[in-house]
N, C-alpha and C positions, 0 to 999 in steps of 0.2 A: 360310451358317452363321456366318461371321465377323461379318456385319452384326448378327446377334442379340446378340453379346457386346460390341458397341461401347459401349453405356451402361455396362456393367460395367467395361470397360477405362478409360473416361473417369473414372468414379467412383473407381476404385482409384488412378488416376494423381493425381487431385486430393487424395485422402486421403494418399498417400505424400508429395506435395509439401508439403501442409499440416503434416504431422508433421515433415518435414525442416526446414522453415522455422521452426517452433516450437522444435525442438531447437537450431537455430542461434542463435536469440535467447536461449534459456535459457543456453547456453554463454557468450554474450557477457555476459549479466547476471551469471553466476557469476564470470567473470573480473573484471568491474568491481568487484563487491563485494569480491573477494579482493585487490584493490589496496590495501585498507585494512590497517592494522597488525593483527597477530595479538592475540587476546585469548581467554582460556580461559573458556568458559561450559559446561563439561562436568560441572559439579558438580550435586548435588541433582537427579538425573534424575527421580525420582518427583514431586518438587515442580514441576518444569518441565512434565512431562506433564499434571499436574493443572491447572496454570495455563493451558496451551494449550487443554485441554478446556473449562475454564470460560470463558475470555475469547474464544477464536476460535470454538470449536464451539458453546459455550453462549450466546455473545453477551451475556455478563453486564453489560458496561459500556455496551452499546448501549441497553439498555432503561431506563437512567437517565432518558432522555427518551422517555416512553412512545409518543407518536405516531410520531416518526421511528423509534424502536426497533422497534415492532411491524411497521411496513411494511418495514423493513430485514430483519427476521427472515423475513418472507414471501418477499422476493426471495432471500434467502440459502438458505432451505429449498427454495424452488422451483428454484433453480439446481442444488442437489445432486440433488433428486428427478428433475427433468426430464432430467438427464444420463443417467439410466438408459435413457431413450428412445433415446439415441444407439447403444446396443448393438444394438438391432434395426435401426435405420436403416442403420448401417454394414454389418451382416450382409446386409441386403437389397440394399444397393448393390453389395457385392462379388459376391454369389451370383446377383443378379437375381431374388430372391424377393420376396414381399410379405407383410408381417406374419408373419414366419417363426416367431415364438414363440407365435403364437395357438393352434395345434393342441396344443402340449405343455402350455400353461398352463391351458387350458380357461376356466372361468368366472372364474378369478383374473385372467386377461388383461383381461377387461372391467372389473374393479375397478381395475387399474393404469391403464388408459387414462382411466377416470373421474377418478382422482386427478390424472393429468397435466393434464387439461382444467381441473379446478377450480383447480389451482395456476397454470395459464396465465392464467386470468381474474383471479386474485388479483394476479399479477405485473403484469398490465396496469393494474389499479387502483392498485397501489403506484407504478408508474412515472409515472402521470398525477399522483399526489399529489406525488411528488418533483419532477416537472417544474414543477408549479404553485408549489411552494415556492421554486424558483430563479427562475422567470421571471414570475410574477404577484405572489405575496406578496413576493418579493425580500427574503428574510431578510438581515439586515445582514451576517452572517458570510460570505455568498456575494458580497458587493459590495466586498470589500477590494481595494486596488490590485493585489495579486499575482494576483487572480482574473480579471483582464481578458485579452483575447486568447485564446490557445490553451487555458488551463485552463478557461475558461467554455465554449468550443466542445467541448472533450473531455467535460466533464460532461454536456452535452446530447446529444452524439453517442452516448454509451453508453446513455442513456435511449431514444433513437430506435432503437438496435440492439435493445435488449430488447423494445421495443414491437413492432417489425417481426417479430422472430423468434417471439414468442408469437402474433401475429396470423396469421402464415403457418402455424404449427402447427394452429391452429383451422380455418383455411381448408382445409388439407390433409385434416384429419379429416372436415369436413363433405362435401367432394366425394367422399372415400373412402366415407363411409357411403351416399351416394346411388348410387354405383357398386355397392356391395354389394347394396343393395335392388333394383337393376336386373339383378342376376345377371351383371354384366359379367365376361368371362373373366379369371381371375387374381385377382379380388377376393372372397375368402371372407368370409362373414359372421362378423365378429369385432370385439370391442370395444364399449364403451358410450360414448355421446357426449352427456353431460348439458349441456354448454355449447355446443358447436358446432352442436347440433341447432337452436338458436335462429337460426342463420344460414341454414337451409334455404330460407326464402322468397327469399333473394338469388339462388338458382340454379334456381328453378322454371322459368324460361324456356329453360334450356339443354338441348340434347339430350345423349344419352349420350356421343357422340364428343367433344363440346365439354367435357363434365365430365371425361372422361379426360385431355384435353389440359391442362385447368386443374389437375387433381390432380397431374399430373406437373410442371407449372410450380411449383406451391406446394411440392411435395416437394423438387425440386432447389434452389429458392430458399432453402428452410429450411436444408438441410444445407450449402449453399455459404455461407450467412450465418453458420452456426456456425463453419465453417472460417475465415472472415474475422475473426469476433469473437475466436476463439482467438489468432490471430496479431496482432490489434490490441492485445491486452492489454499487450504489451511496451512499446508507445508511449503507454500510457494510465495514468492514476492507478488504474485498476481492476486493476492488477497485484497489488493487495492481496488479490484473490480467491485468489491462490495463496500469496503471501508472508506473509499474516497468520499462518499456522500456524507456520512457522519463526521468525517475528519474536517471537511471544509465547512460544515455547518458549525462545528464547535471551535473552529480556528480563532486565533487572536484577532480581534477587530481594532486593536490599538495600532497607531502608526508603527512601522518597523523600527524606528529609532527609539521608541519608548521602552524603558526598562523599569520595572516596578521595584521600588526599594523594599527591603525587609522592614516590616512595620516595627518589630521589636528594636532593631538597630536604630531606626529613625527616632523612636521615642527616647532611647538612651542618649542620642546626640542632642535632642532638644532639652533633655534634663541637664546636660552638661553646659549648654549654651544659655539656659535661662537661669539667672541668679536667684530668682524667686521660687524656683521649682523645688519640691520636696524630693531630695535625692534618695531618701530612704523609703519612698513609696514602693510597695511591692507590686509585682505584676498580678493582674487578675488571672484566674484560672484559665480563661480563654486565650491568654497571651503566652502561656508557658509552652515552650517547645523543647523536645529532647535532642534536637539536632538542627544545626544551621546548614542549609544547603542539602546536597544529596551525595551519598557515597555509594549507594546501590540502586538498582533499578526500581525497587519498590519504595524508595524515598522520593521518586519523581511523582508528578501528578498523573492522574489517569489520562489526561489529554496528551501528555508527552509519550506515554506508553501506547496510546492509540496512534500517535504520529509514527512511532517505531514500527508498528504492525502494518501501517498503511504505506510505508516507504516502497516505492517501485524500483529502487536501485538503478534509476535511469542515469544518475551521475551528473545531472545538470548543476546541482549544488556544488559538487566538487570541482566541476569544470570552471565555475565562476569564482571559486574561493581564491583570493589573492595569496593567502598563505600557502595553499597547495601549489599554485602556479610558480611560486618561488622556491619550491623544493622542500617545504616543511612537511612534517609527517601528517599534519592535520588533513583529514578528509571528512567533510560533513556527512557524506553518505555512510562512511564507516561508523561514525558516531551512532547513526540510526540503526545500522545493522547490528552493532555490538549491544546496543540497548535491547533490541528485540531478542538477540541470542541469550542475553543474561536473564531477561524476565521469563523466557521459555525455560531456562535452566531452573529458575526458582519454582516455576510451575510444575516441572517434573519432580522436584524435591517434595512439593506438597502432595503430588500424586502418590509418591512412595511412603512419605512419613505422615501424611494427613494434616500437616501444618507446616508453616514456614520454620525451617531450622537453619542454624548457622552451619554452612558448608565450608566456611573458611575462605570464601571468595567474596568479592564485591566488584561493582562496575568499574570504579576508579582503581587503577592499578592492575587488576587482572584482565580487564578487557580494554579499557581506554587508559592510555599512559598520560602522565603529567605533561610530557612534552607536547602531546597533541592538543590538549585544551589550552595551554598557555601560548600556543602558536596562533590562536584565533585573534583577529583584530576587532571582533564584534561589529563588523561593517554591515551585516545583514544581507550580504550578497546571496548567501545560500537560501535564505528565507524568501527573498525576492524571486530567485530562479526556480524554486520548486513549483511544479505544475499543479500540485494539490495542496499547497499551503502548509507544508510541514515545517517545523521550526527547530532545527538542530541547535541554534544558538541558545535557546532557553535551557537545554540540557547542559551545554558547555558552561553557562553562567552558574547553574546550580552546583555543578561539580567544582567549579572554582571557589564558590562561596564556602563549600565544605572544607576545601583545602586551606583556605585562608583563616576562616573563623573557628574551625575545629582542630586543625592540625598545625596551624601557623606555617604552612608549607608553600608559601608564595615564593616566586623567584627572588633572588637577592636584590635585583634592581627595584622590584616592586616593594619589597620589605623596607629598603632604604627610603623610598618615597613616602611610604606610610609612616615610617618613623619620623621623617622630617615634618610631615603634616602634623603629627601628634606633638612634636616638640617645638616646632618653629612656626606652625600655622601656614606653611607653604611647602611645596614639593622640593624646594632647594635647601641645601645644607647651610643656610645662613640664618642667624638670629634676627629678630625684629630690628634690633639696633643696627646691625650690619646692613640690613636692607635700607634703612633710613639714610645711613651714611652714603651708601651706593647711589641712592636717588639724588642726594644733594650734590655729589660729585659729578653726576651726569645731567 
């Protein structure tokens, strides 16, 4: 009797372990993101919900490039719709049933299975197209220096995962349909198979017992593959499948050209410009800061760290960046990848030491060079191009602020300009008197 339930016990154990491991990684992810500084993005809730629905659910920025956009929508919609199938597979796996919802849904069940199969075929087509774009057409934005090594392998690995999972789904269905037609015990006639039926000739030579073994192999391989895929997400750029929704909800609602001034600096400037202000007035405790800008990943806000984890590495930001187009080292995509790599490293240090410890590294210098951030023109092209509203510019500006205000490490031209503003009240190396004479002469 116990032997009968062994498959159910194995399945339930795998399910519990998969959920436990996924939850573990989610908690690590949450901890790493919350290592960033606090920032309030709880305002304008209605506007945020609408933006999330438009950008993440509606894929409004993806379809700006129709070919990639349409195929991405196919994979995205297929991902959501195909996950409905998991409800039945998990129920069957726990209870030891087979197509448990077929009897209660009747003819609608056949419609659902047909939709699943059509989407499986479309996803396979989309995956082949995306693989060809990366590996045959070799689009320029996929060949940037930061895309070598693991990022390239990761992008292809995800495509292989999706291809294998959809193929297993169709193979599972075709062998299932053949067992149904053979009146094999436990296989009720249920479902319609408009796509997998084309695969029937592949199995004509197999007897019923062999078909049963194959169907079980395909079924188990499919669900175990889904468990593996779920837990692989944490280590992959495809974490955006989950994080795109909160990322767009908490994204910046200000116009792209808007840049927030540091309130402490603004107050000091006002004190200098106001002859009636008390220049000896001390800062209130809430205004004290131990660092201007950001030198390491945990100096950034949690929104910026969420951005880094959400990055899809699609490269649209880098492709639109004028600095990158003119041969500069700056790549907004690399900024996000470096930020994610650094906060991951800080997280691993916490795992080992139990707290944040000084490992002698920081984001600026060890991951992102001075040359990269000073190449930025702050044009916001990267922000505008991102399909899920990631903001690389905000990280660049915080790193710049640290270099200028903490290290006085601005480029010479910028230092000269700042010195002229301080001494002459203008960017040019002329005194007020000289400017007046110049105006009279002209």
